[in-house]
N, CA, C and O of each residue as an XYZ file, in Angstrom:
780
protein
N     -18.845     -7.158     33.529
C     -17.779     -7.898     33.347
C     -16.781     -6.957     32.437
O     -17.206     -6.409     31.420
N     -15.458     -6.818     32.871
C     -14.566     -6.198     32.327
C     -14.052     -6.411     30.903
O     -14.117     -7.549     30.436
N     -13.555     -5.429     30.186
C     -13.114     -5.676     28.957
C     -11.746     -6.193     28.819
O     -10.821     -5.564     29.333
N     -11.529     -7.311     28.155
C      -9.898     -7.915     28.114
C      -9.469     -7.112     26.983
O     -10.009     -7.335     25.899
N      -8.527     -6.158     27.076
C      -7.871     -5.445     26.001
C      -7.067     -6.483     25.057
O      -6.885     -6.236     23.865
N      -6.592     -7.684     25.689
C      -5.855     -8.593     24.885
C      -6.579     -9.241     23.711
O      -6.090     -9.808     22.734
N      -7.989     -9.007     24.059
C      -8.760     -9.674     22.842
C      -9.232     -8.607     21.932
O      -9.832     -9.034     20.945
N      -9.115     -7.407     22.015
C      -9.247     -6.356     21.279
C      -8.635     -6.562     19.782
O      -7.651     -7.266     19.555
N      -9.286     -5.922     18.907
C      -8.510     -5.892     17.607
C      -8.849     -4.598     16.932
O      -9.997     -4.362     16.553
N      -7.834     -3.741     16.778
C      -7.938     -2.369     16.280
C      -7.039     -2.240     15.115
O      -5.878     -1.910     15.358
N      -7.399     -2.454     13.849
C      -6.762     -2.398     12.686
C      -6.070     -1.112     12.466
O      -6.611     -0.060     12.809
N      -4.805     -1.138     11.868
C      -4.095      0.182     11.579
C      -3.818      0.223     10.140
O      -3.693      1.281      9.525
N      -3.715     -1.035      9.566
C      -3.192     -1.133      8.147
C      -4.206     -2.159      7.349
O      -4.784     -3.071      7.940
N      -4.318     -1.971      6.294
C      -5.185     -2.802      5.479
C      -4.450     -3.005      4.154
O      -4.197     -2.056      3.412
N      -4.090     -4.359      3.860
C      -3.440     -4.705      2.629
C      -4.452     -5.647      1.789
O      -5.233     -6.445      2.307
N      -4.302     -5.416      0.411
C      -5.282     -6.190     -0.584
C      -4.361     -6.631     -1.584
O      -3.514     -5.907     -2.106
N      -4.575     -7.993     -1.866
C      -3.771     -8.658     -3.035
C      -4.913     -9.276     -4.032
O      -6.058     -9.636     -3.759
N      -4.219     -9.278     -5.272
C      -5.143     -9.988     -6.148
C      -4.211    -10.932     -7.029
O      -2.983    -10.860     -7.085
N      -4.980    -11.778     -7.667
C      -4.121    -12.859     -8.584
C      -5.490    -13.347     -9.543
O      -6.675    -13.124     -9.298
N      -4.979    -13.987    -10.555
C      -6.008    -14.737    -11.430
C      -6.793    -15.859    -10.614
O      -6.234    -16.496     -9.722
N      -7.974    -16.040    -10.933
C      -8.735    -17.117    -10.120
C      -7.876    -18.448    -10.472
O      -7.393    -18.659    -11.584
N      -7.761    -19.299     -9.374
C      -7.059    -20.560     -9.614
C      -5.814    -20.467     -9.159
O      -5.198    -21.529     -9.073
N      -5.204    -19.357     -8.804
C      -3.881    -19.025     -8.177
C      -3.966    -19.751     -6.710
O      -4.917    -19.535     -5.959
N      -2.902    -20.621     -6.373
C      -2.814    -21.199     -5.179
C      -2.877    -20.104     -3.901
O      -1.988    -19.255     -3.826
N      -3.823    -20.143     -3.019
C      -3.971    -19.322     -1.924
C      -2.839    -19.706     -0.788
O      -2.236    -20.770     -0.651
N      -2.748    -18.472     -0.008
C      -1.965    -18.662      1.127
C      -2.354    -19.937      2.130
O      -3.516    -20.339      2.177
N      -1.424    -20.468      2.831
C      -1.673    -21.494      3.851
C      -1.563    -20.857      5.299
O      -1.440    -21.613      6.262
N      -1.596    -19.764      5.439
C      -1.408    -19.067      6.944
C      -1.489    -17.550      6.751
O      -1.662    -16.953      5.688
N      -1.321    -17.003      8.059
C      -1.535    -15.652      8.242
C      -0.340    -14.834      7.700
O      -0.529    -13.694      7.277
N       0.645    -15.289      7.706
C       1.910    -14.365      7.676
C       2.572    -14.334      6.315
O       2.459    -15.309      5.572
N       3.226    -13.310      5.969
C       4.168    -13.296      4.584
C       2.925    -12.930      3.411
O       1.729    -13.220      3.377
N       3.736    -12.225      2.567
C       2.894    -11.859      1.371
C       2.629    -12.940      0.603
O       3.575    -13.662      0.288
N       1.269    -13.261      0.149
C       1.016    -14.328     -0.577
C       1.716    -14.377     -1.846
O       1.744    -13.434     -2.637
N       2.313    -15.563     -2.034
C       3.005    -15.827     -3.577
C       2.088    -15.816     -4.743
O       1.018    -16.423     -4.759
N       2.521    -15.152     -5.647
C       1.794    -14.991     -6.875
C       0.704    -14.001     -6.823
O      -0.088    -13.976     -7.765
N       0.573    -13.225     -5.888
C      -0.403    -12.307     -5.783
C       0.153    -10.862     -5.909
O       1.240    -10.616     -5.387
N      -0.535     -9.884     -6.576
C       0.060     -8.580     -6.645
C      -0.500     -7.568     -5.638
O      -1.718     -7.388     -5.646
N       0.252     -6.900     -4.785
C      -0.072     -5.948     -3.918
C      -0.750     -4.678     -4.567
O      -0.169     -3.932     -5.355
N      -1.960     -4.538     -4.169
C      -2.797     -3.258     -4.757
C      -2.571     -1.936     -4.215
O      -3.383     -1.062     -4.518
N      -1.532     -1.634     -3.412
C      -1.087     -0.282     -2.889
C      -1.973      0.184     -1.772
O      -2.722     -0.595     -1.183
N      -1.886      1.433     -1.490
C      -2.447      1.919     -0.415
C      -4.002      1.970     -0.270
O      -4.687      2.336     -1.225
N      -4.559      1.606      0.912
C      -5.901      1.736      1.173
C      -6.222      2.536      2.527
O      -5.446      2.685      3.471
N      -7.583      3.035      2.412
C      -7.864      3.876      3.532
C      -8.672      3.095      4.547
O      -9.725      2.539      4.233
N      -8.168      3.062      5.757
C      -8.907      2.608      6.891
C      -9.835      3.753      7.557
O     -10.848      3.500      8.209
N      -9.316      5.106      7.285
C     -10.292      6.247      7.768
C     -11.398      6.199      7.196
O     -12.302      6.729      7.842
N     -11.756      5.651      5.969
C     -12.931      5.670      5.118
C     -13.810      4.435      5.510
O     -14.984      4.379      5.144
N     -13.166      3.332      6.343
C     -13.721      2.331      6.917
C     -13.602      0.960      6.166
O     -13.390      1.045      4.956
N     -13.681      0.030      6.573
C     -13.445     -1.444      6.116
C     -14.904     -2.119      6.509
O     -15.290     -1.976      7.669
N     -15.601     -2.742      5.709
C     -16.748     -3.262      6.011
C     -16.942     -4.823      5.586
O     -16.909     -5.144      4.398
N     -17.115     -5.628      6.465
C     -17.352     -7.150      6.145
C     -18.949     -7.651      6.642
O     -19.424     -7.449      7.759
N     -19.508     -8.231      5.698
C     -20.896     -8.598      5.799
C     -20.976    -10.068      5.404
O     -20.541    -10.496      4.335
N     -21.597    -10.851      6.393
C     -22.151    -12.067      6.258
C     -23.589    -12.273      5.622
O     -24.417    -11.422      5.947
N     -23.947    -13.136      4.885
C     -25.387    -12.949      4.419
C     -26.362    -13.582      5.561
O     -25.958    -14.333      6.448
N     -27.621    -13.185      5.405
C     -28.690    -13.460      6.435
C     -28.831    -14.920      6.670
O     -28.001    -15.715      6.230
N     -29.838    -15.270      7.336
C     -30.258    -16.601      7.567
C     -31.144    -17.394      6.541
O     -31.630    -18.512      6.718
N     -31.251    -16.629      5.484
C     -32.144    -17.194      4.391
C     -33.583    -17.081      4.314
O     -34.089    -16.250      5.068
N     -34.360    -17.760      3.543
C     -35.783    -17.645      3.476
C     -36.428    -18.760      4.159
O     -36.055    -19.913      3.942
N     -37.502    -18.452      5.082
C     -38.440    -19.488      5.783
C     -39.603    -19.665      5.053
O     -40.169    -18.714      4.514
N     -40.045    -20.914      4.983
C     -41.371    -21.234      4.333
C     -42.185    -21.965      5.486
O     -41.688    -22.859      6.172
N     -43.256    -21.580      5.606
C     -44.059    -22.387      6.664
C     -45.375    -23.037      5.689
O     -45.989    -22.387      4.843
N     -45.580    -24.230      5.986
C     -46.580    -25.122      4.937
C     -47.480    -25.544      5.940
O     -47.033    -26.204      6.879
N     -48.670    -25.267      5.886
C     -49.778    -25.840      6.660
C     -50.424    -27.156      5.920
O     -50.732    -27.280      4.735
N     -50.525    -28.056      6.950
C     -50.975    -29.494      6.318
C     -52.032    -29.976      7.471
O     -52.011    -29.569      8.633
N     -52.946    -30.906      6.939
C     -53.916    -31.443      7.839
C     -53.618    -32.971      7.965
O     -53.402    -33.697      6.995
N     -53.632    -33.397      9.335
C     -53.231    -34.830      9.550
C     -54.226    -35.384     10.573
O     -54.312    -34.689     11.586
N     -54.945    -36.402     10.543
C     -55.792    -36.909     11.307
C     -56.588    -36.014     12.347
O     -56.657    -36.117     13.572
N     -57.243    -34.986     11.361
C     -58.099    -34.163     11.885
C     -57.557    -32.909     12.508
O     -58.357    -32.087     12.957
N     -56.312    -32.702     12.570
C     -55.647    -31.595     13.083
C     -54.834    -30.838     12.112
O     -54.687    -31.235     10.957
N     -54.266    -29.674     12.600
C     -53.459    -29.058     11.696
C     -52.116    -29.140     12.068
O     -51.858    -29.072     13.270
N     -51.172    -29.280     11.222
C     -49.788    -29.409     11.497
C     -48.975    -28.365     10.404
O     -49.228    -28.196      9.212
N     -47.854    -27.694     11.282
C     -47.130    -26.743     10.459
C     -45.782    -27.221     10.114
O     -45.045    -27.596     11.026
N     -45.406    -27.245      8.964
C     -43.887    -27.620      8.692
C     -43.175    -26.435      8.176
O     -43.525    -25.703      7.250
N     -42.050    -26.352      8.965
C     -41.127    -25.076      8.587
C     -39.888    -25.564      7.845
O     -39.115    -26.413      8.290
N     -39.775    -24.954      6.683
C     -38.476    -25.305      6.056
C     -37.588    -24.071      5.748
O     -38.097    -22.951      5.704
N     -36.508    -24.231      5.574
C     -35.398    -22.975      5.366
C     -34.404    -23.136      4.389
O     -33.632    -24.089      4.493
N     -34.303    -22.309      3.411
C     -33.378    -22.287      2.356
C     -32.158    -21.307      2.574
O     -32.423    -20.196      3.032
N     -30.956    -21.596      2.310
C     -29.957    -20.768      2.420
C     -30.145    -19.376      1.795
O     -30.991    -19.307      0.904
N     -29.520    -18.325      2.110
C     -29.528    -17.072      1.569
C     -29.047    -16.944      0.128
O     -28.082    -17.673     -0.103
N     -29.421    -16.286     -0.796
C     -28.955    -16.105     -2.143
C     -27.723    -14.881     -2.087
O     -27.013    -14.592     -3.051
N     -27.660    -14.338     -0.935
C     -26.659    -13.425     -0.699
C     -25.261    -14.056     -0.610
O     -25.087    -15.261     -0.431
N     -24.290    -13.162     -0.746
C     -22.870    -13.650     -0.672
C     -22.305    -12.722      0.477
O     -22.772    -11.611      0.730
N     -21.063    -13.411      1.257
C     -20.261    -12.416      1.831
C     -19.666    -11.375      1.193
O     -19.133    -11.693      0.130
N     -19.586    -10.218      1.507
C     -19.073     -8.970      1.006
C     -18.026     -8.376      1.678
O     -18.018     -8.483      2.904
N     -17.123     -7.759      1.114
C     -16.104     -6.654      1.778
C     -16.077     -5.417      1.032
O     -16.127     -5.400     -0.198
N     -15.994     -4.342      1.777
C     -16.148     -3.080      1.222
C     -14.947     -2.169      1.803
O     -14.786     -2.001      3.012
N     -14.157     -1.625      0.852
C     -12.923     -0.872      1.386
C     -12.589      0.182      0.199
O     -13.190      0.156     -0.876
N     -11.650      1.037      0.484
C     -11.418      2.228     -0.177
C      -9.922      2.214     -0.714
O      -9.008      2.314      0.105
N      -9.643      2.090     -2.102
C      -8.503      2.356     -2.517
C      -7.994      3.710     -2.635
O      -8.792      4.521     -3.105
N      -6.865      4.126     -2.321
C      -6.215      5.378     -2.344
C      -5.380      5.770     -3.618
O      -5.247      6.922     -4.029
N      -4.857      4.682     -4.159
C      -3.868      4.894     -5.257
C      -4.574      4.780     -6.346
O      -5.578      4.072     -6.430
N      -4.003      5.614     -7.457
C      -4.616      5.343     -8.952
C      -3.526      4.705     -9.661
O      -2.706      5.393    -10.268
N      -3.448      3.313     -9.627
C      -2.375      2.629    -10.194
C      -2.821      1.706    -11.283
O      -3.989      1.321    -11.240
N      -2.062      1.310    -12.230
C      -2.669      0.351    -13.438
C      -3.352     -0.837    -12.616
O      -4.444     -1.201    -13.052
N      -2.908     -1.420    -11.608
C      -3.554     -2.603    -11.016
C      -4.836     -2.213    -10.550
O      -5.790     -2.948    -10.808
N      -5.008     -1.134     -9.881
C      -6.321     -0.691     -9.254
C      -7.230     -0.360    -10.317
O      -8.390     -0.746    -10.171
N      -6.977      0.185    -11.204
C      -7.804      0.618    -12.361
C      -8.400     -0.695    -13.182
O      -9.587     -0.809    -13.489
N      -7.405     -1.630    -13.471
C      -7.769     -2.740    -14.222
C      -8.839     -3.673    -13.426
O      -9.820     -4.176    -13.973
N      -8.486     -3.837    -11.978
C      -9.308     -4.535    -11.052
C     -10.666     -3.771    -10.831
O     -11.667     -4.452    -11.053
N     -10.847     -2.601    -10.470
C     -12.190     -1.965    -10.116
C     -12.914     -1.784    -11.484
O     -14.135     -1.939    -11.486
N     -12.253     -1.456    -12.698
C     -13.132     -1.140    -13.777
C     -13.377     -2.403    -14.782
O     -14.263     -2.452    -15.635
N     -12.413     -3.412    -14.507
C     -12.717     -4.660    -15.245
C     -12.208     -4.409    -16.700
O     -12.797     -4.781    -17.715
N     -11.067     -3.747    -16.656
C     -10.380     -3.506    -18.032
C      -8.990     -3.849    -18.156
O      -8.220     -3.956    -17.202
N      -8.672     -4.033    -19.472
C      -6.924     -4.094    -19.571
C      -6.518     -2.865    -20.076
O      -7.205     -2.381    -20.976
N      -5.447     -2.205    -19.641
C      -5.017     -0.880    -19.843
C      -3.802     -1.156    -20.862
O      -2.892     -1.930    -20.563
N      -3.846     -0.527    -21.982
C      -2.565     -0.583    -22.989
C      -1.831      0.627    -22.655
O      -2.362      1.735    -22.576
N      -0.601      0.390    -22.462
C       0.429      1.649    -21.992
C       1.401      1.984    -23.076
O       1.902      1.073    -23.736
N       1.687      3.186    -23.291
C       2.716      3.541    -24.039
C       3.558      4.745    -23.304
O       3.379      4.987    -22.110
N       4.366      5.383    -24.004
C       5.312      6.545    -23.316
C       4.443      7.754    -22.811
O       4.779      8.455    -21.857
N       3.307      7.929    -23.536
C       2.432      9.234    -23.493
C       1.332      8.886    -22.287
O       1.063      9.640    -21.352
N       0.803      7.662    -22.510
C      -0.597      7.534    -21.718
C      -0.935      5.955    -21.597
O      -0.316      5.120    -22.256
N      -1.905      5.643    -20.755
C      -2.514      4.388    -20.619
C      -3.884      4.597    -21.239
O      -4.514      5.635    -21.037
N      -4.382      3.522    -22.059
C      -5.691      3.705    -22.521
C      -6.321      2.494    -22.425
O      -5.698      1.435    -22.497
N      -7.734      2.577    -22.238
C      -8.618      1.356    -22.117
C      -9.990      1.838    -22.607
O     -10.299      3.027    -22.521
N     -10.794      0.932    -23.109
C     -12.106      0.935    -23.357
C     -13.001     -0.005    -22.567
O     -12.888     -1.227    -22.469
N     -14.082      0.943    -21.920
C     -14.885      0.278    -20.831
C     -16.162     -0.110    -21.576
O     -16.670      0.642    -22.407
N     -16.665     -1.301    -21.256
C     -17.968     -1.754    -21.752
C     -18.566     -2.580    -20.547
O     -17.835     -3.180    -19.759
N     -19.945     -2.572    -20.454
C     -20.663     -3.221    -19.592
C     -20.558     -4.676    -19.639
O     -21.059     -5.225    -20.620
N     -20.010     -5.378    -18.774
C     -19.871     -6.855    -18.949
C     -19.965     -7.675    -17.580
O     -19.899     -7.032    -16.533
N     -20.108     -8.987    -17.539
C     -20.012     -9.618    -16.240
C     -18.644     -9.639    -15.664
O     -17.776    -10.154    -16.368
N     -18.354     -9.237    -14.675
C     -16.847     -9.442    -14.229
C     -16.230    -10.828    -14.234
O     -16.850    -11.871    -14.027
N     -15.070    -10.727    -14.467
C     -14.433    -12.075    -14.261
C     -13.714    -12.006    -12.873
O     -13.064    -11.069    -12.411
N     -13.979    -13.179    -12.342
C     -13.665    -13.454    -11.022
C     -12.191    -13.560    -10.655
O     -11.485    -14.142    -11.478
N     -11.639    -13.111     -9.597
C     -10.281    -13.194     -9.385
C     -10.038    -13.639     -7.747
O     -10.891    -13.546     -6.865
N      -8.849    -14.071     -7.610
C      -8.492    -14.519     -6.233
C      -7.992    -13.218     -5.493
O      -7.280    -12.330     -5.963
N      -8.468    -13.300     -4.367
C      -7.945    -12.041     -3.484
C      -7.650    -12.411     -2.026
O      -8.289    -13.263     -1.409
N      -6.635    -11.706     -1.530
C      -6.145    -11.879     -0.040
C      -6.301    -10.430      0.555
O      -5.765     -9.434      0.070
N      -7.130    -10.445      1.704
C      -7.176     -9.040      2.354
C      -6.524     -9.333      3.864
O      -6.968    -10.247      4.558
N      -5.490     -8.520      4.284
C      -5.008     -8.530      5.567
C      -5.196     -7.412      6.329
O      -4.507     -6.444      6.007
N      -6.078     -7.258      7.419
C      -5.984     -6.375      8.382
C      -5.035     -6.741      9.377
O      -4.993     -7.881      9.841
N      -4.113     -5.629      9.796
C      -3.222     -5.710     10.884
C      -3.369     -4.531     11.882
O      -3.594     -3.350     11.615
N      -3.177     -5.170     13.200
C      -3.421     -4.046     14.249
C      -1.921     -3.428     14.677
O      -0.887     -3.684     14.060
N      -2.003     -2.634     15.760
C      -0.744     -1.861     16.056
C       0.234     -3.032     16.721
O       1.442     -2.796     16.749
N      -0.187     -4.098     17.175
C       0.412     -4.900     17.860
C       1.181     -6.044     16.901
O       2.006     -6.862     17.308
N       0.699     -5.892     15.524
C       1.170     -6.889     14.556
C       0.098     -8.167     14.420
O       0.438     -9.091     13.681
N      -1.007     -8.231     15.016
C      -1.769     -9.217     15.030
C      -2.447     -9.076     13.659
O      -2.704     -7.957     13.217
N      -2.790    -10.382     12.869
C      -3.249    -10.329     11.700
C      -4.598    -10.949     11.348
O      -4.836    -12.065     11.811
N      -5.525    -10.336     10.565
C      -6.753    -11.225     10.156
C      -6.490    -11.203      8.618
O      -6.442    -10.219      7.879
N      -6.353    -12.333      8.359
C      -6.313    -12.565      6.693
C      -7.485    -13.251      6.179
O      -7.862    -14.277      6.744
N      -8.220    -12.706      4.972
C      -9.182    -13.544      4.470
C      -8.620    -13.821      2.885
O      -8.118    -12.964      2.159
N      -8.820    -15.101      2.585
C      -8.567    -15.581      1.413
C      -9.766    -15.788      0.552
O     -10.490    -16.703      0.945
N     -10.196    -15.103     -0.635
C     -11.206    -15.233     -1.288
C     -10.782    -15.791     -2.765
O     -10.305    -15.040     -3.615
N     -10.995    -17.133     -2.976
C     -10.697    -17.606     -4.305
C     -11.421    -17.107     -5.466
O     -10.824    -17.033     -6.541
N     -12.646    -16.755     -5.369
C     -13.529    -16.327     -6.348
C     -14.148    -15.024     -5.984
O     -15.318    -15.000     -5.601
N     -13.448    -13.955     -6.078
C     -13.952    -12.488     -5.871
C     -14.385    -11.801     -6.907
O     -13.669    -11.705     -7.904
N     -15.582    -11.230     -6.853
C     -16.297    -10.520     -7.703
C     -16.499     -9.023     -7.291
O     -16.891     -8.800     -6.146
N     -16.247     -7.929     -8.190
C     -16.733     -6.694     -7.774
C     -18.186     -6.587     -7.848
O     -18.663     -6.781     -8.966
N     -18.933     -6.340     -6.966
C     -20.280     -6.129     -7.107
C     -20.772     -4.672     -7.025
O     -21.966     -4.392     -7.125
N     -19.761     -3.715     -6.829
C     -20.283     -2.222     -6.713
C     -18.937     -1.486     -6.605
O     -18.020     -1.844     -5.867
N     -18.918     -0.337     -7.484
C     -17.969      0.610     -7.294
C     -18.616      1.963     -7.186
O     -19.414      2.385     -8.024
N     -18.319      2.478     -6.350
C     -18.987      3.884     -5.668
C     -18.540      4.831     -6.601
O     -17.537      4.698     -7.303
N     -19.405      5.918     -6.595
C     -18.929      7.224     -7.492
C     -17.586      7.639     -7.273
O     -17.211      7.763     -6.108
N     -16.791      7.876     -8.225
C     -15.432      8.321     -7.929
C     -15.555      9.852     -8.011
O     -15.845     10.444     -9.051
N     -15.326     10.411     -6.898
C     -15.396     11.871     -6.969
C     -14.207     12.478     -6.601
O     -13.638     12.119     -5.570
N     -13.705     13.453     -7.393
C     -12.427     14.180     -7.205
C     -12.627     15.670     -6.992
O     -13.039     16.316     -7.955
N     -12.418     16.203     -6.007
C     -12.942     17.602     -5.500
C     -11.934     18.426     -4.906
O     -11.170     17.852     -4.129
N     -11.758     19.729     -5.118
C     -10.948     20.889     -4.542
C      -9.541     20.519     -4.922
O      -9.194     20.337     -6.089
N      -8.756     20.417     -3.890
C      -7.471     20.177     -4.083
C      -6.948     18.802     -3.541
O      -5.753     18.563     -3.370
N      -7.929     17.956     -3.298
C      -7.637     16.515     -2.893
C      -6.881     15.766     -4.189
O      -7.403     15.625     -5.295
N      -5.661     15.357     -3.847
C      -4.878     14.791     -4.889
C      -5.308     13.174     -4.967
O      -4.907     12.512     -5.924
N      -5.971     12.683     -4.135
C      -6.139     11.296     -4.059
C      -7.590     11.008     -4.730
O      -8.644     11.540     -4.382
N      -7.424     10.072     -5.746
C      -8.792      9.692     -6.372
C      -9.325      8.434     -5.625
O      -9.031      7.274     -5.915
N     -10.071      8.794     -4.721
C     -10.470      7.349     -3.863
C     -11.466      6.670     -4.693
O     -12.260      7.258     -5.427
N     -11.380      5.296     -4.528
C     -12.074      4.429     -5.200
C     -12.796      3.368     -4.111
O     -12.072      2.615     -3.461
N     -14.019      3.349     -3.971
C     -14.633      2.629     -2.932
C     -15.285      1.382     -3.702
O     -16.088      1.574     -4.615
N     -14.946      0.236     -3.338
C     -15.330     -1.028     -3.910
C     -16.164     -1.778     -3.032
O     -16.003     -1.581     -1.828
N     -17.034     -2.610     -3.404
C     -17.621     -3.901     -2.798
C     -17.237     -5.068     -3.544
O     -17.508     -5.087     -4.745
N     -16.589     -6.139     -2.964
C     -16.450     -7.460     -3.645
C     -17.297     -8.569     -3.016
O     -17.494     -8.549     -1.801
N     -17.752     -9.434     -3.707
C     -18.357    -10.722     -3.203
C     -17.707    -11.782     -3.274
O     -16.975    -11.857     -4.261
N     -17.702    -12.911     -2.362
C     -17.118    -14.097     -2.462
C     -17.930    -15.030     -2.904
O     -18.781    -15.414     -2.102
N     -17.909    -15.589     -4.136
C     -18.426    -16.767     -4.793
C     -18.143    -17.962     -4.053
O     -17.222    -17.942     -3.236
N     -18.916    -19.143     -4.262
C     -18.554    -20.264     -3.696
C     -17.361    -20.937     -4.735
O     -17.417    -20.887     -5.963
N     -16.379    -21.513     -4.010
C     -15.194    -22.302     -4.545
C     -15.264    -23.622     -4.236
O     -15.765    -23.902     -3.147
N     -14.827    -24.618     -5.032
C     -14.658    -25.879     -4.723
C     -13.065    -26.054     -4.092
O     -12.668    -27.050     -3.487
N     -12.375    -24.998     -4.353
C     -10.798    -25.121     -3.878
C     -10.593    -24.969     -2.363
O      -9.457    -24.995     -1.891
N     -11.676    -24.811     -1.606
C     -11.482    -24.636     -0.232
C     -12.203    -25.898      0.342
O     -13.409    -26.138      0.296
N     -11.102    -26.733      0.948
C     -11.385    -27.983      1.578
C     -12.210    -28.853      0.860
O     -12.600    -28.545     -0.266
N     -12.551    -30.027      1.455
C     -13.357    -30.978      0.833
C     -14.883    -30.643      0.371
O     -15.465    -31.205     -0.556
N     -15.361    -29.718      1.119
C     -16.817    -29.378      0.864
C     -16.922    -27.936      0.194
O     -18.002    -27.401     -0.053
N     -15.587    -27.324     -0.091
C     -15.675    -25.918     -0.619
C     -16.021    -24.951      0.341
O     -16.151    -25.295      1.516
N     -16.190    -23.763     -0.015
C     -16.640    -22.693      0.890
C     -16.387    -21.335     -0.226
O     -16.016    -21.325     -1.400
N     -16.733    -20.333      0.631
C     -16.803    -18.857     -0.008
C     -15.414    -18.213      0.342
O     -14.774    -17.557     -0.479
N     -15.022    -18.440      1.559
C     -13.531    -17.732      1.820
C     -12.976    -18.450      3.060
O     -13.681    -19.207      3.728
N     -11.745    -18.200      3.335
C     -11.004    -18.831      4.517
C     -10.411    -17.758      5.252
O      -9.918    -16.804      4.650
N     -10.414    -17.833      6.628
C      -9.739    -16.835      7.411
C      -8.745    -17.433      8.422
O      -8.899    -18.484      9.043
N      -7.664    -16.560      8.487
C      -6.694    -16.995      9.868
C      -6.768    -15.738     10.591
O      -7.036    -14.703      9.980
N      -6.568    -15.741     11.755
C      -6.465    -14.819     12.868
C      -5.467    -15.098     13.965
O      -5.599    -16.068     14.712
N      -4.386    -14.171     14.064
C      -3.273    -14.785     14.928
C      -3.838    -14.505     16.346
O      -3.375    -15.212     17.242
N      -4.757    -13.592     16.678
C      -5.234    -13.614     18.117
C      -6.090    -14.725     18.417
O      -6.519    -14.825     19.567
N      -6.457    -15.727     17.393
C      -6.968    -16.954     17.883
C      -6.281    -18.012     18.043
O      -6.857    -19.093     18.166
N      -4.964    -17.917     18.072
C      -4.080    -18.980     18.144
C      -4.170    -19.575     19.697
O      -4.693    -18.934     20.609
N      -3.649    -20.749     19.843
C      -3.537    -21.423     21.180
C      -2.579    -20.599     22.127
O      -1.417    -20.411     21.767
N      -3.031    -20.113     23.305
C      -2.314    -19.497     23.956
C      -0.860    -20.183     24.466
O      -0.814    -21.411     24.534
N       0.187    -19.482     24.781
C       1.372    -20.181     24.955
C       1.164    -20.685     26.666
O       0.543    -20.049     27.518
N       1.788    -21.840     26.833
C       1.743    -22.512     28.073
C       2.483    -21.676     29.121
O       3.534    -21.187     28.707
N       2.195    -21.438     30.248
C       2.865    -20.651     31.203
C       2.257    -20.373     32.333
O       2.822    -19.687     33.185
């Protein structure tokens, strides 16, 4: 079977926005989300990774009934959460405050913060992957937590202090009647035009 190039999605741009948890999220795939801060340049050369949790745990119980053996299988959902991993390229106040979970005090000479090991405060996030044809895949994560910040390496003459982060999407009641971990829009998945 031949590949349908119209169905391919090759992202060339990644945009990430943040806001306080509880900020009203977007209602569609287009336009900058109102009330969210643009986090600056991100690297697609270093990759973008999205992972869903596995099937969860399976328990098999052996029982005896009427002289025979009966096996019952039960399954519980995974304790893992969906994750997104990407690389910030810019060292801005917003990026540092988000990735390190700090508040930066600024004056004319420098910015200053004190870091301490704490449970991160969840934030709302919107991630946009955009391909060369302008098609968008937008994820809205109402309760995003940083689960990992990779080692920040500055070497040689590289002027970019790359910061690789992994975020998790916690369950939120704000998504629909039953809640959820994230919502997604994809312009490639719209109903084809009649013709």
